[in-house]
N, C-alpha and C positions, 0 to 999 in steps of 0.2 A: 504493500500500500504506500509505503514511504516514497518509492520511486515515481509514482504517479502524481503525488501531491504537487511537486513543483510545476508540472505541466498544467494541472488544474489551476494553480495559483496564477500562472501566466495567462491562461484563458480568462480568468476573472479580471486581471489587469487590462487585457485587451477589450473585454466586453464592458467593463464598468469604470475603468480608469483608477482603480484602487491599488494601494500598495500590495504587491503579492504576499509580503510577509504578514499582512493583516488577515490573510485567509488561512484558517485552520480547519481541522476536521469538524469542529463545533460550529463553524460559520453557517448561518441560516439566512433565508431571504430577509428577515427583519433587520439583519445586521448590515445589509448592503443596499445603499441607495440605488434604485433603478432595477433591483432584482424583482421585477413583477413578471406577469405572464409573457409579455413581449421581450423583456430582458432575459428571461429564462431561455426562450427560443434562440436569441442571439448568442447566449452563452453556449448552448448546445451546439450551434453551428461552429463556433470557435473551437470547441472541444473535438468535434468530428474532424475538422481540418488539422488541428495540431497533432492528433493521435492517429489519424488515418483510419478511423472507424466510422461505422454507420449506426446510429441509434434509432430504434423504432419508438413508436408512441408509448408502449409499455415501459421502455427504459426511461424515457423522458419523464413520465408520470411518477416513477419511483424516486427520482432525484429531488428529495426534499431538503437536503442540506449537503455540505461538502463530503461528509462521511459516506452518504448514500451515492453521491456522484462517483467517488473513488471506487466504491464497491461495484457499481454497475460497469464502470470502465474496465476494472480488473477482470470481471467476468467476460466482457466482450473480447478483451485481448487474449484471454485463455482459450476462447472458442476459435480464434483465428489460426 
């Protein structure tokens, strides 16, 4: 999980302009200005590009905080 977090942090920086170091496993939408439904889709797009993966609707719906995002991405990468 630790090796995926820096890529997720970079995607948050790109999507929301926040300091990557401010993003932790506990980070949730209420902690990030702009992380609403539209922001979530922009974040997902950045994650897909950065990691070379494709996330389906079920994956996107499971991503309720950074820990969930990392878990879903880790599962996708293991499937590849």
